[in-house]
A tleap script that builds the chain and sets N, CA, C and O, in Angstrom:
source leaprc.protein.ff14SB
mol = sequence {
  NMET GLY TRP LEU PHE ARG VAL GLY LEU SER
  ARG LYS GLU LEU ILE ALA GLU ARG THR GLN
  GLU TRP GLU ARG THR GLY ASP ASP GLY MET
  GLU VAL LYS THR THR CYS LEU ALA ASN CYS
  PHE ARG GLY ASN THR PHE SER GLY VAL LEU
  TRP SER VAL TRP GLU ARG THR PHE GLN LYS
  ASP ASP GLY ASP ILE GLN PRO THR GLU ARG
  TRP ILE ALA CYS ASP LEU LEU ARG TYR GLN
  SER ASP ALA TRP GLY TYR LYS ASP MET ASP
  GLU ALA MET GLY PRO TYR TYR TYR SER CYS
  PRO MET LYS TYR LEU GLU MET VAL PRO MET
  ASP GLN PHE GLY GLY ASN THR GLU TRP ARG
  GLU THR VAL HIE SER HIE HIE GLU ARG ARG
  ARG GLN LYS ARG ARG ASN ALA GLN ILE GLU
  SER CALA
}
set mol.1.N position { 0.839 -1.171 0.000 }
set mol.1.CA position { 0.000 0.000 0.000 }
set mol.1.C position { 0.885 1.236 0.000 }
set mol.1.O position { 1.987 1.205 0.547 }
set mol.2.N position { 0.423 2.313 -0.600 }
set mol.2.CA position { 1.196 3.537 -0.702 }
set mol.2.C position { 0.970 4.473 0.464 }
set mol.2.O position { 0.482 4.079 1.523 }
set mol.3.N position { 1.333 5.710 0.244 }
set mol.3.CA position { 1.201 6.753 1.253 }
set mol.3.C position { -0.135 7.462 1.113 }
set mol.3.O position { -0.631 7.651 0.003 }
set mol.4.N position { -0.716 7.852 2.237 }
set mol.4.CA position { -1.946 8.643 2.269 }
set mol.4.C position { -1.626 9.964 2.957 }
set mol.4.O position { -1.095 9.969 4.067 }
set mol.5.N position { -1.941 11.082 2.311 }
set mol.5.CA position { -1.653 12.402 2.868 }
set mol.5.C position { -2.937 13.114 3.244 }
set mol.5.O position { -3.926 13.069 2.511 }
set mol.6.N position { -2.913 13.775 4.401 }
set mol.6.CA position { -4.072 14.492 4.931 }
set mol.6.C position { -3.763 15.979 4.971 }
set mol.6.O position { -3.096 16.449 5.894 }
set mol.7.N position { -4.233 16.716 3.993 }
set mol.7.CA position { -4.003 18.160 3.925 }
set mol.7.C position { -4.730 18.838 5.087 }
set mol.7.O position { -5.884 18.527 5.383 }
set mol.8.N position { -4.035 19.762 5.731 }
set mol.8.CA position { -4.654 20.558 6.787 }
set mol.8.C position { -4.507 19.997 8.190 }
set mol.8.O position { -4.911 20.651 9.152 }
set mol.9.N position { -3.941 18.804 8.336 }
set mol.9.CA position { -3.754 18.231 9.672 }
set mol.9.C position { -2.318 18.437 10.135 }
set mol.9.O position { -1.380 18.302 9.348 }
set mol.10.N position { -2.150 18.760 11.398 }
set mol.10.CA position { -0.815 18.801 11.991 }
set mol.10.C position { -0.393 17.362 12.300 }
set mol.10.O position { -1.209 16.442 12.239 }
set mol.11.N position { 0.875 17.180 12.628 }
set mol.11.CA position { 1.337 15.843 13.000 }
set mol.11.C position { 0.567 15.341 14.218 }
set mol.11.O position { 0.163 14.180 14.271 }
set mol.12.N position { 0.369 16.220 15.188 }
set mol.12.CA position { -0.367 15.848 16.399 }
set mol.12.C position { -1.785 15.397 16.057 }
set mol.12.O position { -2.268 14.404 16.600 }
set mol.13.N position { -2.449 16.116 15.164 }
set mol.13.CA position { -3.816 15.749 14.764 }
set mol.13.C position { -3.843 14.433 13.992 }
set mol.13.O position { -4.758 13.627 14.165 }
set mol.14.N position { -2.839 14.215 13.139 }
set mol.14.CA position { -2.771 12.953 12.394 }
set mol.14.C position { -2.569 11.781 13.349 }
set mol.14.O position { -3.198 10.735 13.190 }
set mol.15.N position { -1.699 11.950 14.335 }
set mol.15.CA position { -1.473 10.887 15.321 }
set mol.15.C position { -2.752 10.617 16.099 }
set mol.15.O position { -3.099 9.461 16.339 }
set mol.16.N position { -3.456 11.671 16.495 }
set mol.16.CA position { -4.727 11.487 17.218 }
set mol.16.C position { -5.728 10.721 16.354 }
set mol.16.O position { -6.440 9.847 16.848 }
set mol.17.N position { -5.777 11.049 15.079 }
set mol.17.CA position { -6.690 10.352 14.166 }
set mol.17.C position { -6.291 8.891 13.985 }
set mol.17.O position { -7.148 8.008 13.965 }
set mol.18.N position { -4.988 8.637 13.853 }
set mol.18.CA position { -4.497 7.272 13.610 }
set mol.18.C position { -4.628 6.382 14.846 }
set mol.18.O position { -4.598 5.158 14.725 }
set mol.19.N position { -4.774 6.974 16.025 }
set mol.19.CA position { -4.858 6.176 17.255 }
set mol.19.C position { -6.238 6.235 17.905 }
set mol.19.O position { -6.410 5.793 19.041 }
set mol.20.N position { -7.199 6.768 17.202 }
set mol.20.CA position { -8.562 6.883 17.737 }
set mol.20.C position { -9.247 5.518 17.739 }
set mol.20.O position { -9.189 4.781 16.755 }
set mol.21.N position { -9.895 5.195 18.857 }
set mol.21.CA position { -10.622 3.924 18.919 }
set mol.21.C position { -11.902 4.024 18.105 }
set mol.21.O position { -12.420 5.114 17.858 }
set mol.22.N position { -12.396 2.879 17.697 }
set mol.22.CA position { -13.655 2.856 16.954 }
set mol.22.C position { -14.394 1.567 17.262 }
set mol.22.O position { -13.803 0.574 17.688 }
set mol.23.N position { -15.691 1.606 17.036 }
set mol.23.CA position { -16.497 0.395 17.188 }
set mol.23.C position { -17.631 0.421 16.180 }
set mol.23.O position { -18.072 1.474 15.721 }
set mol.24.N position { -18.080 -0.766 15.858 }
set mol.24.CA position { -19.204 -0.890 14.932 }
set mol.24.C position { -20.000 -2.127 15.308 }
set mol.24.O position { -19.480 -3.061 15.918 }
set mol.25.N position { -21.252 -2.116 14.936 }
set mol.25.CA position { -22.122 -3.261 15.162 }
set mol.25.C position { -22.625 -3.740 13.807 }
set mol.25.O position { -23.198 -2.975 13.032 }
set mol.26.N position { -22.398 -5.021 13.540 }
set mol.26.CA position { -22.813 -5.599 12.271 }
set mol.26.C position { -24.299 -5.910 12.244 }
set mol.26.O position { -24.987 -5.808 13.259 }
set mol.27.N position { -24.782 -6.287 11.078 }
set mol.27.CA position { -26.193 -6.648 10.919 }
set mol.27.C position { -26.588 -7.822 11.805 }
set mol.27.O position { -27.749 -7.958 12.193 }
set mol.28.N position { -25.608 -8.673 12.124 }
set mol.28.CA position { -25.881 -9.840 12.966 }
set mol.28.C position { -25.848 -9.519 14.456 }
set mol.28.O position { -26.038 -10.408 15.286 }
set mol.29.N position { -25.605 -8.244 14.804 }
set mol.29.CA position { -25.577 -7.839 16.205 }
set mol.29.C position { -24.212 -7.960 16.856 }
set mol.29.O position { -24.059 -7.640 18.035 }
set mol.30.N position { -23.212 -8.419 16.103 }
set mol.30.CA position { -21.875 -8.547 16.671 }
set mol.30.C position { -21.232 -7.160 16.759 }
set mol.30.O position { -21.177 -6.418 15.779 }
set mol.31.N position { -20.750 -6.836 17.956 }
set mol.31.CA position { -20.081 -5.564 18.196 }
set mol.31.C position { -18.576 -5.777 18.128 }
set mol.31.O position { -18.024 -6.608 18.850 }
set mol.32.N position { -17.920 -5.023 17.259 }
set mol.32.CA position { -16.468 -5.081 17.108 }
set mol.32.C position { -15.913 -3.766 17.641 }
set mol.32.O position { -16.287 -2.691 17.173 }
set mol.33.N position { -15.019 -3.858 18.623 }
set mol.33.CA position { -14.430 -2.659 19.225 }
set mol.33.C position { -12.914 -2.743 19.080 }
set mol.33.O position { -12.299 -3.743 19.452 }
set mol.34.N position { -12.322 -1.689 18.540 }
set mol.34.CA position { -10.879 -1.630 18.336 }
set mol.34.C position { -10.332 -0.449 19.131 }
set mol.34.O position { -10.772 0.687 18.957 }
set mol.35.N position { -9.363 -0.734 20.010 }
set mol.35.CA position { -8.834 0.259 20.941 }
set mol.35.C position { -7.317 0.320 20.845 }
set mol.35.O position { -6.650 -0.713 20.782 }
set mol.36.N position { -6.775 1.534 20.833 }
set mol.36.CA position { -5.331 1.729 20.893 }
set mol.36.C position { -4.932 1.704 22.367 }
set mol.36.O position { -5.352 2.564 23.140 }
set mol.37.N position { -4.124 0.721 22.754 }
set mol.37.CA position { -3.713 0.566 24.151 }
set mol.37.C position { -2.506 1.431 24.504 }
set mol.37.O position { -2.352 1.849 25.652 }
set mol.38.N position { -1.646 1.699 23.516 }
set mol.38.CA position { -0.444 2.505 23.752 }
set mol.38.C position { 0.063 3.011 22.412 }
set mol.38.O position { -0.130 2.368 21.380 }
set mol.39.N position { 0.716 4.175 22.436 }
set mol.39.CA position { 1.335 4.676 21.207 }
set mol.39.C position { 2.457 5.641 21.544 }
set mol.39.O position { 2.461 6.264 22.605 }
set mol.40.N position { 3.408 5.756 20.625 }
set mol.40.CA position { 4.487 6.728 20.760 }
set mol.40.C position { 5.015 7.068 19.372 }
set mol.40.O position { 4.940 6.256 18.450 }
set mol.41.N position { 5.549 8.275 19.237 }
set mol.41.CA position { 6.151 8.720 17.987 }
set mol.41.C position { 7.649 8.782 18.186 }
set mol.41.O position { 8.129 9.371 19.154 }
set mol.42.N position { 8.385 8.178 17.277 }
set mol.42.CA position { 9.845 8.228 17.315 }
set mol.42.C position { 10.317 8.809 15.994 }
set mol.42.O position { 10.172 8.185 14.943 }
set mol.43.N position { 10.881 10.004 16.053 }
set mol.43.CA position { 11.325 10.624 14.818 }
set mol.43.C position { 11.785 12.042 15.037 }
set mol.43.O position { 12.231 12.410 16.124 }
set mol.44.N position { 11.670 12.843 13.977 }
set mol.44.CA position { 12.120 14.224 14.046 }
set mol.44.C position { 11.027 15.159 13.536 }
set mol.44.O position { 9.855 14.785 13.500 }
set mol.45.N position { 11.401 16.347 13.152 }
set mol.45.CA position { 10.430 17.369 12.765 }
set mol.45.C position { 9.618 17.002 11.527 }
set mol.45.O position { 8.443 17.356 11.434 }
set mol.46.N position { 10.226 16.299 10.581 }
set mol.46.CA position { 9.561 16.057 9.302 }
set mol.46.C position { 9.234 14.598 8.995 }
set mol.46.O position { 8.575 14.324 7.991 }
set mol.47.N position { 9.672 13.659 9.823 }
set mol.47.CA position { 9.366 12.249 9.557 }
set mol.47.C position { 9.606 11.422 10.813 }
set mol.47.O position { 10.268 11.865 11.751 }
set mol.48.N position { 9.061 10.223 10.812 }
set mol.48.CA position { 9.262 9.325 11.940 }
set mol.48.C position { 8.348 8.127 11.863 }
set mol.48.O position { 7.710 7.865 10.844 }
set mol.49.N position { 8.303 7.402 12.973 }
set mol.49.CA position { 7.500 6.187 13.065 }
set mol.49.C position { 6.536 6.323 14.241 }
set mol.49.O position { 6.940 6.671 15.351 }
set mol.50.N position { 5.275 6.049 13.986 }
set mol.50.CA position { 4.259 5.992 15.037 }
set mol.50.C position { 4.054 4.524 15.379 }
set mol.50.O position { 3.520 3.761 14.574 }
set mol.51.N position { 4.482 4.129 16.581 }
set mol.51.CA position { 4.277 2.764 17.060 }
set mol.51.C position { 3.006 2.738 17.887 }
set mol.51.O position { 2.751 3.658 18.665 }
set mol.52.N position { 2.205 1.694 17.728 }
set mol.52.CA position { 0.989 1.577 18.535 }
set mol.52.C position { 0.636 0.119 18.763 }
set mol.52.O position { 0.942 -0.753 17.950 }
set mol.53.N position { -0.016 -0.123 19.895 }
set mol.53.CA position { -0.525 -1.456 20.230 }
set mol.53.C position { -2.041 -1.371 20.183 }
set mol.53.O position { -2.645 -0.500 20.809 }
set mol.54.N position { -2.648 -2.279 19.437 }
set mol.54.CA position { -4.098 -2.299 19.240 }
set mol.54.C position { -4.711 -3.568 19.794 }
set mol.54.O position { -4.090 -4.631 19.812 }
set mol.55.N position { -5.951 -3.427 20.247 }
set mol.55.CA position { -6.720 -4.589 20.714 }
set mol.55.C position { -8.108 -4.528 20.085 }
set mol.55.O position { -8.746 -3.476 20.041 }
set mol.56.N position { -8.554 -5.674 19.604 }
set mol.56.CA position { -9.889 -5.759 19.001 }
set mol.56.C position { -10.676 -6.855 19.710 }
set mol.56.O position { -10.205 -7.982 19.858 }
set mol.57.N position { -11.889 -6.498 20.147 }
set mol.57.CA position { -12.772 -7.465 20.805 }
set mol.57.C position { -14.026 -7.658 19.964 }
set mol.57.O position { -14.446 -6.771 19.221 }
set mol.58.N position { -14.609 -8.838 20.103 }
set mol.58.CA position { -15.811 -9.214 19.358 }
set mol.58.C position { -16.843 -9.705 20.357 }
set mol.58.O position { -16.619 -10.709 21.034 }
set mol.59.N position { -17.972 -9.013 20.458 }
set mol.59.CA position { -19.000 -9.406 21.427 }
set mol.59.C position { -20.369 -9.443 20.765 }
set mol.59.O position { -20.672 -8.707 19.826 }
set mol.60.N position { -21.172 -10.339 21.310 }
set mol.60.CA position { -22.562 -10.433 20.873 }
set mol.60.C position { -23.368 -10.915 22.060 }
set mol.60.O position { -23.018 -11.914 22.689 }
set mol.61.N position { -24.441 -10.215 22.369 }
set mol.61.CA position { -25.306 -10.577 23.494 }
set mol.61.C position { -24.518 -10.689 24.793 }
set mol.61.O position { -24.674 -11.654 25.540 }
set mol.62.N position { -23.659 -9.683 25.063 }
set mol.62.CA position { -22.866 -9.599 26.302 }
set mol.62.C position { -21.887 -10.747 26.500 }
set mol.62.O position { -21.513 -11.037 27.636 }
set mol.63.N position { -21.469 -11.398 25.444 }
set mol.63.CA position { -20.474 -12.460 25.565 }
set mol.63.C position { -19.469 -12.387 24.430 }
set mol.63.O position { -19.807 -12.000 23.312 }
set mol.64.N position { -18.221 -12.764 24.729 }
set mol.64.CA position { -17.204 -12.807 23.683 }
set mol.64.C position { -17.521 -13.965 22.749 }
set mol.64.O position { -17.759 -15.086 23.199 }
set mol.65.N position { -17.524 -13.694 21.452 }
set mol.65.CA position { -17.821 -14.766 20.504 }
set mol.65.C position { -16.613 -15.131 19.656 }
set mol.65.O position { -16.667 -16.055 18.845 }
set mol.66.N position { -15.524 -14.399 19.851 }
set mol.66.CA position { -14.303 -14.653 19.102 }
set mol.66.C position { -13.156 -14.206 19.997 }
set mol.66.O position { -13.310 -13.246 20.752 }
set mol.67.N position { -12.013 -14.874 19.932 }
set mol.67.CA position { -10.892 -14.460 20.783 }
set mol.67.C position { -10.466 -13.014 20.500 }
set mol.67.O position { -10.551 -12.529 19.372 }
set mol.68.N position { -10.012 -12.354 21.547 }
set mol.68.CA position { -9.489 -10.998 21.416 }
set mol.68.C position { -8.238 -11.028 20.546 }
set mol.68.O position { -7.415 -11.937 20.651 }
set mol.69.N position { -8.107 -10.029 19.693 }
set mol.69.CA position { -6.918 -9.886 18.854 }
set mol.69.C position { -6.092 -8.720 19.382 }
set mol.69.O position { -6.639 -7.734 19.876 }
set mol.70.N position { -4.779 -8.840 19.275 }
set mol.70.CA position { -3.892 -7.749 19.674 }
set mol.70.C position { -2.698 -7.746 18.728 }
set mol.70.O position { -2.186 -8.807 18.370 }
set mol.71.N position { -2.249 -6.554 18.321 }
set mol.71.CA position { -1.133 -6.472 17.389 }
set mol.71.C position { -0.397 -5.144 17.546 }
set mol.71.O position { -0.901 -4.195 18.146 }
set mol.72.N position { 0.815 -5.110 16.986 }
set mol.72.CA position { 1.650 -3.911 16.984 }
set mol.72.C position { 1.574 -3.293 15.592 }
set mol.72.O position { 1.792 -3.969 14.586 }
set mol.73.N position { 1.263 -2.002 15.550 }
set mol.73.CA position { 1.208 -1.276 14.278 }
set mol.73.C position { 2.405 -0.343 14.161 }
set mol.73.O position { 2.924 0.163 15.157 }
set mol.74.N position { 2.824 -0.131 12.935 }
set mol.74.CA position { 3.969 0.721 12.614 }
set mol.74.C position { 3.537 1.643 11.478 }
set mol.74.O position { 3.485 1.223 10.322 }
set mol.75.N position { 3.229 2.886 11.800 }
set mol.75.CA position { 2.851 3.863 10.773 }
set mol.75.C position { 4.042 4.773 10.504 }
set mol.75.O position { 4.529 5.445 11.414 }
set mol.76.N position { 4.509 4.798 9.274 }
set mol.76.CA position { 5.541 5.753 8.899 }
set mol.76.C position { 4.849 7.089 8.671 }
set mol.76.O position { 3.829 7.147 7.984 }
set mol.77.N position { 5.388 8.162 9.237 }
set mol.77.CA position { 4.815 9.496 9.067 }
set mol.77.C position { 5.832 10.380 8.353 }
set mol.77.O position { 7.038 10.280 8.582 }
set mol.78.N position { 5.316 11.253 7.478 }
set mol.78.CA position { 6.208 12.115 6.700 }
set mol.78.C position { 5.481 13.409 6.346 }
set mol.78.O position { 4.293 13.406 6.024 }
set mol.79.N position { 6.222 14.511 6.412 }
set mol.79.CA position { 5.687 15.810 6.006 }
set mol.79.C position { 6.194 16.108 4.608 }
set mol.79.O position { 7.399 16.071 4.356 }
set mol.80.N position { 5.271 16.405 3.695 }
set mol.80.CA position { 5.651 16.650 2.308 }
set mol.80.C position { 4.620 17.567 1.662 }
set mol.80.O position { 3.417 17.340 1.792 }
set mol.81.N position { 5.071 18.571 0.986 }
set mol.81.CA position { 4.187 19.490 0.246 }
set mol.81.C position { 3.056 20.035 1.116 }
set mol.81.O position { 1.891 20.003 0.722 }
set mol.82.N position { 3.404 20.527 2.287 }
set mol.82.CA position { 2.435 21.143 3.205 }
set mol.82.C position { 1.385 20.184 3.740 }
set mol.82.O position { 0.291 20.616 4.103 }
set mol.83.N position { 1.686 18.903 3.796 }
set mol.83.CA position { 0.723 17.929 4.330 }
set mol.83.C position { 1.469 16.804 5.035 }
set mol.83.O position { 2.567 16.417 4.635 }
set mol.84.N position { 0.851 16.291 6.091 }
set mol.84.CA position { 1.373 15.110 6.775 }
set mol.84.C position { 0.720 13.878 6.166 }
set mol.84.O position { -0.481 13.856 5.899 }
set mol.85.N position { 1.543 12.847 5.952 }
set mol.85.CA position { 1.024 11.606 5.399 }
set mol.85.C position { 1.500 10.422 6.206 }
set mol.85.O position { 2.376 10.548 7.061 }
set mol.86.N position { 0.915 9.267 5.927 }
set mol.86.CA position { 1.304 8.047 6.632 }
set mol.86.C position { 1.262 6.848 5.696 }
set mol.86.O position { 0.533 6.821 4.704 }
set mol.87.N position { 2.060 5.874 6.047 }
set mol.87.CA position { 2.043 4.567 5.390 }
set mol.87.C position { 1.862 3.573 6.521 }
set mol.87.O position { 2.731 3.446 7.383 }
set mol.88.N position { 0.740 2.867 6.526 }
set mol.88.CA position { 0.448 1.972 7.643 }
set mol.88.C position { 0.948 0.559 7.370 }
set mol.88.O position { 0.803 0.018 6.274 }
set mol.89.N position { 1.546 -0.018 8.420 }
set mol.89.CA position { 2.042 -1.389 8.393 }
set mol.89.C position { 1.768 -1.994 9.763 }
set mol.89.O position { 1.358 -1.301 10.694 }
set mol.90.N position { 2.000 -3.292 9.868 }
set mol.90.CA position { 1.948 -3.916 11.184 }
set mol.90.C position { 3.066 -4.941 11.290 }
set mol.90.O position { 3.787 -5.207 10.328 }
set mol.91.N position { 3.190 -5.500 12.464 }
set mol.91.CA position { 4.268 -6.443 12.752 }
set mol.91.C position { 4.305 -7.599 11.762 }
set mol.91.O position { 5.386 -8.046 11.380 }
set mol.92.N position { 3.158 -8.084 11.344 }
set mol.92.CA position { 3.094 -9.234 10.439 }
set mol.92.C position { 3.812 -8.960 9.118 }
set mol.92.O position { 4.277 -9.893 8.464 }
set mol.93.N position { 3.907 -7.697 8.723 }
set mol.93.CA position { 4.561 -7.332 7.469 }
set mol.93.C position { 6.083 -7.308 7.595 }
set mol.93.O position { 6.785 -7.165 6.594 }
set mol.94.N position { 6.596 -7.445 8.815 }
set mol.94.CA position { 8.036 -7.417 9.038 }
set mol.94.C position { 8.669 -6.108 8.594 }
set mol.94.O position { 9.578 -6.114 7.765 }
set mol.95.N position { 8.199 -4.976 9.136 }
set mol.95.CA position { 8.730 -3.686 8.673 }
set mol.95.C position { 10.226 -3.563 8.964 }
set mol.95.O position { 10.730 -4.149 9.922 }
set mol.96.N position { 10.925 -2.804 8.136 }
set mol.96.CA position { 12.354 -2.584 8.329 }
set mol.96.C position { 12.594 -1.421 9.280 }
set mol.96.O position { 13.444 -0.567 9.028 }
set mol.97.N position { 11.852 -1.394 10.357 }
set mol.97.CA position { 11.968 -0.389 11.408 }
set mol.97.C position { 11.954 -1.143 12.723 }
set mol.97.O position { 11.121 -2.025 12.936 }
set mol.98.N position { 12.895 -0.787 13.619 }
set mol.98.CA position { 13.097 -1.617 14.803 }
set mol.98.C position { 13.095 -0.832 16.107 }
set mol.98.O position { 13.493 -1.372 17.139 }
set mol.99.N position { 12.666 0.412 16.093 }
set mol.99.CA position { 12.669 1.236 17.307 }
set mol.99.C position { 11.424 1.017 18.162 }
set mol.99.O position { 11.155 1.804 19.070 }
set mol.100.N position { 10.675 -0.022 17.889 }
set mol.100.CA position { 9.470 -0.343 18.665 }
set mol.100.C position { 9.833 -0.487 20.146 }
set mol.100.O position { 10.777 -1.205 20.475 }
set mol.101.N position { 9.105 0.177 21.037 }
set mol.101.CA position { 9.400 0.029 22.466 }
set mol.101.C position { 9.299 -1.437 22.905 }
set mol.101.O position { 8.386 -2.157 22.503 }
set mol.102.N position { 10.238 -1.851 23.722 }
set mol.102.CA position { 10.260 -3.240 24.198 }
set mol.102.C position { 8.978 -3.598 24.944 }
set mol.102.O position { 8.503 -4.730 24.853 }
set mol.103.N position { 8.412 -2.636 25.682 }
set mol.103.CA position { 7.196 -2.945 26.435 }
set mol.103.C position { 6.039 -3.282 25.497 }
set mol.103.O position { 5.115 -3.989 25.898 }
set mol.104.N position { 6.070 -2.791 24.253 }
set mol.104.CA position { 5.009 -3.122 23.304 }
set mol.104.C position { 5.065 -4.606 22.943 }
set mol.104.O position { 4.030 -5.245 22.752 }
set mol.105.N position { 6.283 -5.148 22.850 }
set mol.105.CA position { 6.418 -6.588 22.587 }
set mol.105.C position { 5.816 -7.386 23.739 }
set mol.105.O position { 5.187 -8.422 23.525 }
set mol.106.N position { 6.014 -6.895 24.961 }
set mol.106.CA position { 5.453 -7.572 26.135 }
set mol.106.C position { 3.932 -7.463 26.169 }
set mol.106.O position { 3.259 -8.368 26.663 }
set mol.107.N position { 3.385 -6.369 25.651 }
set mol.107.CA position { 1.933 -6.184 25.644 }
set mol.107.C position { 1.229 -7.105 24.637 }
set mol.107.O position { 0.022 -7.330 24.723 }
set mol.108.N position { 2.005 -7.630 23.685 }
set mol.108.CA position { 1.455 -8.518 22.658 }
set mol.108.C position { 2.265 -9.819 22.682 }
set mol.108.O position { 3.078 -10.059 21.789 }
set mol.109.N position { 2.042 -10.664 23.707 }
set mol.109.CA position { 2.833 -11.888 23.819 }
set mol.109.C position { 2.609 -12.824 22.629 }
set mol.109.O position { 1.479 -13.049 22.197 }
set mol.110.N position { 3.719 -13.363 22.111 }
set mol.110.CA position { 3.670 -14.267 20.954 }
set mol.110.C position { 2.785 -15.478 21.214 }
set mol.110.O position { 2.012 -15.881 20.346 }
set mol.111.N position { 2.896 -16.065 22.415 }
set mol.111.CA position { 2.152 -17.300 22.689 }
set mol.111.C position { 0.642 -17.080 22.723 }
set mol.111.O position { -0.124 -18.020 22.514 }
set mol.112.N position { 0.213 -15.860 22.983 }
set mol.112.CA position { -1.217 -15.575 23.060 }
set mol.112.C position { -1.773 -14.951 21.779 }
set mol.112.O position { -2.881 -15.279 21.357 }
set mol.113.N position { -0.997 -14.047 21.158 }
set mol.113.CA position { -1.517 -13.299 20.017 }
set mol.113.C position { -0.756 -13.529 18.718 }
set mol.113.O position { -1.150 -13.013 17.673 }
set mol.114.N position { 0.326 -14.294 18.770 }
set mol.114.CA position { 1.126 -14.503 17.566 }
set mol.114.C position { 1.988 -13.288 17.274 }
set mol.114.O position { 2.052 -12.353 18.072 }
set mol.115.N position { 2.644 -13.309 16.138 }
set mol.115.CA position { 3.506 -12.200 15.756 }
set mol.115.C position { 4.601 -12.671 14.830 }
set mol.115.O position { 4.590 -13.812 14.367 }
set mol.116.N position { 5.539 -11.799 14.564 }
set mol.116.CA position { 6.625 -12.059 13.638 }
set mol.116.C position { 7.907 -12.283 14.443 }
set mol.116.O position { 8.533 -11.328 14.905 }
set mol.117.N position { 8.288 -13.538 14.605 }
set mol.117.CA position { 9.440 -13.901 15.439 }
set mol.117.C position { 10.722 -13.238 14.961 }
set mol.117.O position { 11.470 -12.681 15.765 }
set mol.118.N position { 10.981 -13.291 13.679 }
set mol.118.CA position { 12.222 -12.726 13.133 }
set mol.118.C position { 12.292 -11.214 13.376 }
set mol.118.O position { 13.339 -10.693 13.761 }
set mol.119.N position { 11.189 -10.522 13.152 }
set mol.119.CA position { 11.160 -9.079 13.373 }
set mol.119.C position { 11.399 -8.766 14.848 }
set mol.119.O position { 12.155 -7.849 15.169 }
set mol.120.N position { 10.767 -9.514 15.741 }
set mol.120.CA position { 10.946 -9.277 17.179 }
set mol.120.C position { 12.393 -9.502 17.605 }
set mol.120.O position { 12.918 -8.753 18.429 }
set mol.121.N position { 13.037 -10.518 17.056 }
set mol.121.CA position { 14.444 -10.760 17.379 }
set mol.121.C position { 15.303 -9.576 16.943 }
set mol.121.O position { 16.231 -9.183 17.649 }
set mol.122.N position { 14.993 -9.015 15.785 }
set mol.122.CA position { 15.744 -7.857 15.298 }
set mol.122.C position { 15.481 -6.631 16.168 }
set mol.122.O position { 16.391 -5.832 16.388 }
set mol.123.N position { 14.263 -6.468 16.662 }
set mol.123.CA position { 13.956 -5.367 17.586 }
set mol.123.C position { 14.804 -5.518 18.850 }
set mol.123.O position { 15.390 -4.546 19.325 }
set mol.124.N position { 14.869 -6.737 19.392 }
set mol.124.CA position { 15.701 -6.982 20.581 }
set mol.124.C position { 17.160 -6.628 20.288 }
set mol.124.O position { 17.809 -5.973 21.103 }
set mol.125.N position { 17.681 -7.053 19.138 }
set mol.125.CA position { 19.071 -6.759 18.764 }
set mol.125.C position { 19.303 -5.259 18.627 }
set mol.125.O position { 20.330 -4.742 19.065 }
set mol.126.N position { 18.357 -4.568 18.025 }
set mol.126.CA position { 18.452 -3.109 17.858 }
set mol.126.C position { 18.605 -2.427 19.223 }
set mol.126.O position { 19.473 -1.573 19.401 }
set mol.127.N position { 17.763 -2.807 20.174 }
set mol.127.CA position { 17.818 -2.180 21.499 }
set mol.127.C position { 19.102 -2.559 22.235 }
set mol.127.O position { 19.661 -1.738 22.963 }
set mol.128.N position { 19.570 -3.781 22.056 }
set mol.128.CA position { 20.824 -4.192 22.694 }
set mol.128.C position { 21.997 -3.395 22.124 }
set mol.128.O position { 22.870 -2.970 22.880 }
set mol.129.N position { 22.035 -3.184 20.811 }
set mol.129.CA position { 23.100 -2.373 20.203 }
set mol.129.C position { 23.068 -0.944 20.737 }
set mol.129.O position { 24.116 -0.354 21.003 }
set mol.130.N position { 21.877 -0.393 20.893 }
set mol.130.CA position { 21.755 0.977 21.418 }
set mol.130.C position { 22.241 1.047 22.872 }
set mol.130.O position { 22.921 1.997 23.260 }
set mol.131.N position { 21.882 0.025 23.676 }
set mol.131.CA position { 22.357 -0.007 25.072 }
set mol.131.C position { 23.878 -0.085 25.109 }
set mol.131.O position { 24.518 0.625 25.885 }
set mol.132.N position { 24.460 -0.943 24.277 }
set mol.132.CA position { 25.912 -1.112 24.241 }
set mol.132.C position { 26.592 0.185 23.798 }
set mol.132.O position { 27.636 0.557 24.334 }
set mol.133.N position { 26.012 0.854 22.841 }
set mol.133.CA position { 26.569 2.116 22.362 }
set mol.133.C position { 26.569 3.166 23.474 }
set mol.133.O position { 27.536 3.914 23.621 }
set mol.134.N position { 25.488 3.223 24.255 }
set mol.134.CA position { 25.424 4.168 25.382 }
set mol.134.C position { 26.464 3.811 26.442 }
set mol.134.O position { 27.126 4.693 26.989 }
set mol.135.N position { 26.605 2.506 26.732 }
set mol.135.CA position { 27.616 2.081 27.722 }
set mol.135.C position { 29.012 2.497 27.270 }
set mol.135.O position { 29.793 3.033 28.055 }
set mol.136.N position { 29.319 2.246 26.001 }
set mol.136.CA position { 30.643 2.598 25.479 }
set mol.136.C position { 30.881 4.100 25.546 }
set mol.136.O position { 31.990 4.537 25.854 }
set mol.137.N position { 29.863 4.888 25.266 }
set mol.137.CA position { 29.997 6.345 25.329 }
set mol.137.C position { 30.249 6.802 26.766 }
set mol.137.O position { 31.023 7.731 26.993 }
set mol.138.N position { 29.600 6.152 27.736 }
set mol.138.CA position { 29.805 6.503 29.141 }
set mol.138.C position { 31.219 6.155 29.579 }
set mol.138.O position { 31.846 6.918 30.314 }
set mol.139.N position { 31.720 5.018 29.138 }
set mol.139.CA position { 33.079 4.593 29.502 }
set mol.139.C position { 34.100 5.561 28.916 }
set mol.139.O position { 35.055 5.942 29.593 }
set mol.140.N position { 33.904 5.961 27.661 }
set mol.140.CA position { 34.837 6.877 27.003 }
set mol.140.C position { 34.831 8.261 27.642 }
set mol.140.O position { 35.865 8.928 27.681 }
set mol.141.N position { 33.684 8.695 28.139 }
set mol.141.CA position { 33.603 10.033 28.731 }
set mol.141.C position { 34.068 10.051 30.187 }
set mol.141.O position { 34.263 11.123 30.759 }
set mol.142.N position { 34.247 8.889 30.782 }
set mol.142.CA position { 34.655 8.823 32.191 }
set mol.142.C position { 36.135 9.051 32.374 }
set mol.142.O position { 36.629 9.025 33.502 }
savepdb mol mol.pdb
quit
């Protein structure tokens, strides 16, 4: 999928729109509710990544009729030609972005909700490299 640009929205407004919960009720009476449990933006003035954890529930007649779904989303954000745009992806797509907060991986356990093992391993490696780089910088400055 390509990029979608929203003319007239600030980055803050686009993030609010991209993380807004929604619900709908089907003709069969099944209520589907999708909620953003956590989100953060990692980037700079003109581009970055919006990480978010989503949960979707399915209810009918006050009872769950389908297991709850939970996943990690990765929206690339970019400012171009006076408009903010986004390209939406999720963990299943194995995005080439690894700054996802570690706590988000914990919020979506593989054994319960599934996920992309290879991508998660790379996220762990990314954070370990960053920790090591900070340690080395502290040692050099001491």
